[in-house]
N, C-alpha and C positions, 0 to 999 in steps of 0.2 A: 412201848413194842407191839402194838396191836395193828399197824400199818404196815407196811412195807418197811423191812428192815435189811441194813447192808452188813454184812460179816467180814470185818478186815482185820489181818495178825498186825498187831504193833511191833513185832519184833523181824527175825530173820526165817520165819517160815516154822511152822512145827509146834503152832501155840495150841491147837485143838480145835480147829476151825470146823473140821466136820463133824466132829462129836457135839460142838454146840449148834450146829446147821440141824443136825438129827434133833437135838432138844427141842429148837424152836417149833422144828414141827411136830414134835410130841404134844407141845403145851396145847396148840390151837391148829384149827384147819388152815393150810397153806395152799393158795392158787397153783404154786411151780416155784421152784428153786433155780434162779437164772446165774449160769455161770458169766463171770464178766471180764477176767482176765487169764492171762496164762495158757497151758492146753494140757496133753496128755502128762506133762511132769508132777500134776500135782497128786500128791498121797496122803487123801484124807480119811483117817481110819473111825470107822464107826462099828460099835458091839452093840445089838439088840440085846433086850431084856432077858432074850431066850438063848443068847450067846452066839447069834449068828454074828458073824466078823466078815466087814469087806473094806477094802482100801481103795476109797473113789478115787477116780483120775479125771475123768469127764462128763459122766453121770454123776449127778448133785446127790449131796448126802441125805437127802429125804428119799432117795429111792426105795428103801426098803420099808419106808411106811405109806408107799404107793403116790408118793407126791410126784407129779410131773418134773421133767428138768428142758431147760430152754438153754441153748447155747446161742448167745448173744454174738451179734457181731465182732465184738471184740476180743473173742476165743480163737485160738490156734488149733483147729480140728484134725483130729488125726484119726481116720477112717480104720485103717489095721489097728491100731491100739483100741479103738473102741469097738470093735468087733471082739477081741479078746476079753474086754471087761461085760461086753454083755453077755457073752456066753458063760461066763462066772455067775453074773446076776439072773439066769435064767432068761435071756433075751427081751427084756422091758420096754421093744422099742414101740412100743404104744404109747409109752410114758417119756418118749424123746421128740423135741421140735428142735429144727437147726436153721441160723439165719444164712440164707443163701448169700452174703456178704463176708461171712468168715473166712479167713485163710486156712487154706490146707496145707498140711504138713505131710511131706511124703519120705519115701526111704533115701531119695537122693539128700535132702536136706538134713537126715538124721545121720547119714554117712558124711556128710561134708562137716558136721557138729563134731564127730567122733574124731576127723583127722586134724581138725581144727586144735582139738582140747591136745589130743597127743604131740602136736607140734610144739606145742609150748612147754613140753616136759616137765622139768620142777616147777614151773610158773604159771600152773594152771590157774583160771578165774575161777574153775567150780562151774559144773553143768550137771544136769540130770540126763544128759545123754539121748535127750529124745527129739532135737532139732530145731525145738522151738524158738531159738535165737536165728536160727539159719533161714528159718521160715519168715521172721520179720525181717531180716536184713535183705533177705532176695525182694522182699515185696516194695521196700522203700525205692528200691532202684529200677523196680521193672513193673511196667503198667500191667502187663499181661499175666504176672502171679496166678498162679491157682487158687479158685476159692470154690467153696462149697456148691453153690449153683453151677458151676464148671460140669460135674459128674452127671448133669442133666442132659449134656450133649457131647456125646462120646468122640465126635470129631474135634470139636474145640478142647477138650480135655488132652485128646492125644497131642495136638500142636503145642499146649501147653507144657505139658510135660517133658515133649521133644527138646523144647527151649530149655528147661529146666537140665534136662540129661547132658545136653550140649553144654551149658552154662558152665556146670561141675566137672565137665569133662570125665563121666561116670557112666561108660555103656555097660558095667555088667550088671546092672538092675534091670531087668526084662522089663522093656516099656511095655508089650502089649499084656502081662501079668498084672503089672501094676493099673492100666486101665481098666481092666477086667474088673478087679477087686473094686476098685472106685467106683467104677460105672455100679455093679451090684449094690455099694453103701447106698447110691443115690435112689436104687429102688426097693430098698428097705426102711430107709428114714423118711420122717415127714418133714421138707425142707420148705422153710417160709420166708415170706417178704419182710423188709423192714418193720412194716408198719404191725405186723403180728406182736411184736414186743410192747406196745402199747396198748393195744388189744387185750393183752394176757394181765396187763399191770391195772386196767379198769374191773377185770373178772372177780379179782379179790387180793387178798395181803400176800405176796410174794417174800421170798427170802432170796438176797444178792449173796453169793457165795464164792469169797475172793480165793485167790491163789496165792501162794509165798507170802512174803511180809513186806510191809512198809519199809524196812531198812535194807530190802534188796530191790525198792522201783529204780526202773531204769534211770529216772532223772533225780532220786532225793536219795540212794543209796551210796555205799562210798565205793564209787569207781575205781576201777573195772569191776570189782567183785559184786555185780549185779546180775539184775537179770533183764530181758528185752519185754518187759511186761510192765504195765501200769497198774501198782500195786495198792494204791492210794484208793479213795473213794470216788477219782476224777471221772474214771468212767460211767460210774452208775448215775453220776448227775447229769451226763449226756442223754441217758435215757429215762430217767425218772425225776419227774418234778419234784416230789417229796419225799422223805425216807428217814428212819433213824437209823444213825450211825453207832454200831456197836463194834468196840475195839478188843481183839483177844489177846490176851497175856497168860502165859507160866507164872508159877510163883518161882520160878528159875529160867534164866535166860539160855537159849541153845543156836547154835548157827551148825549148818551142813557146810563142810570144807575150808576153803581158804578165804582170809579176809578180817580186819581187824575184829576184836571180840575184846573190849576192854575188861569185862566182868569173867573169864575164864579161867577157870578152875577144875583143873584134872583130878585134884585130890577129893574132890566131893564125891560121896559115893551116891550115884544116879544111874543108876540102870535103866537101859530104855529097851522096851519090848517091842516098838514098832520102828525102831530107827537103830542104824547101824554104819558101818564104812562100806562104801561101794566104789566100783570101778571109776566114774565119773564125778560123783559127789566129793569125795573123800570121806573124812573123818566126820563122824558126829561130836559135835563138842558143846559142853556145858558149863556151866558158870552161876555166879550170883545174880539173882535179879537185878538187873540195868536200868534204874528210874531214869537217868539221866538219856538213854537212847529211847527208852519208850516215851519219855516227854518230849524229844524231838520227834518222832515217829507221828505222835498226835497233832504236833505243830504243823508238820508238812504235809499231815494229811486233812488240814482244816478242821481238825476238832473231832471230838466224838460225844457222843450224847450219853454213852453208858459204857461199862465195862463188861465183859466177863473174863472170869479168872479162873483157869484151868490149872490140875494137878495141885489140888489144894489139902490133897492128902500126904504130899511129899515131905513138906518141912517138918512134920512130926516125927520121921523116921530119919531126916537129915539134918542133926543139931547145928551142924555148921554152917547151914544157909543163912545168908542173910540178904540185906537190901543195901545195893550201892546208890548212893544220893549225891556225889560228887565227884570227880576224877583228879586228877591231881594238875590238871589244866582247865579246871573250872566245873559248875553245877549245869552249863547249858551249851547247847551245840549249835554252833550257826547254821542256819541254813542256807544261808546266800541265797545268790540271785537262783530263779527258776530256769531250768535247761541249762545252768553252768557246769559242764561236765569238769572242767579245769580245776573249779572250785571243790567239787565231791573230792577229786582226786587229791587235791592236797588236803581236805579233810579227813580223808581216810589214812594217808600217812601220817598226821598228828594223831589219829586215834590208834594207830598201831601201835605208836610210843607211849601212849598214856597208861595209867594206872590209874585203880581205886583210891580214893582218898577217904571218903566219909562213908561208912556202912554201918549198919544196925541190925538188931536181930528183933523182928515185933512180936508183941503177945498174941495181935490179931493181925494176920497177914492181910485179909480183905480190908479193913478199915486202913491200915499202913499204905497199901497199895492205892487204893482209892483217893488218900489224902495226898500221897505223891504225885500222883499223875493227875489229880485234879478233877476227876471224874467219878461219879455215884457207881456202884457195882450193880449189874441187874442180874448177873448168872455167877453162881458159884458152882463150881464143878470137883466133886472129890473121888470120882471115877468113871470109867469109859462109856458108861450107859447112861441113858436118859434119868435113870432111877436115881442115880449119883448127881444128879444135877438140883439145885435147889433157885428157883426165881423170885428175886424180891421184887417188890410191890413198885408199881411205876413205870 
């Protein structure tokens, strides 16, 4: 793990990517943390040794250690949310670069996201409410979708925002105010071209920080309870010729909001410090370690070189916690053809009715998870800070 490392969650998100990235940045010098999917909906918690806590959304989780952040072209950038996060961090804009080709999330996208979820009533798909999906959806059908580089041209930005406002038929958001705010963003951050990423990778080892989890992937998750984002290593492969693949799992599986969750067990005593119910995502759900689902995640992500296992302090205080190795429908989930959403929807319906079949309580959680997932353990995490981490050689 001395070169470039990509950190990907092998579950439904919330496995601890932020604390893992922070630990990697603490272990050795890193040129930068590169964000390669998602947007302002990320919630990556980092607690430093001296007790400072920040929930990272768009800034990389190495920021508190002075490691620069680069938002790649695969990010959905929300300047308004970014301004709030920067203020909480002391405005470290000198540590930030943004690819001009990245899409812009706006108040119109966010409000459309809210209307769509409210309109689904009790059949919500689950959303962070930040408008990331709306931003991606709009861009698929509109060649003039606003991008970061547009903030450098107020006239072009105004035209594209006006088209966006008219498309959503939402005149309540003041066009002039949004243009002014986004133009100020362009005057504050360093916006770079596509060649910058390659140059950055040549200057030293970097960490790629993913968002959400493979089981929510736009093509590989259980449709329609997914994200509009590629959560596997695919985006990293497009911009980096060689990197190590680090998959993150908890000692128990979690999920925010609706969708299949075979090993869910509300009776487990697993209090959550940084997660809970919110208006858009719904309830935070917990259950036993789901080796079947995590093996599927590794398969569709193209494999991992090593694992980072977080919350290793939890099994000791939750003796009921177990590892699920098979469902009543089998030990393997069929990935099916790539980009076949009909297959993923059928798969989701099948998993919604599935139940755990074989489970066990291991003596050594690291060795058991490593064996079940067929990958070595590189990082063990027994608490929130980098001091609570143990790196294994290799």
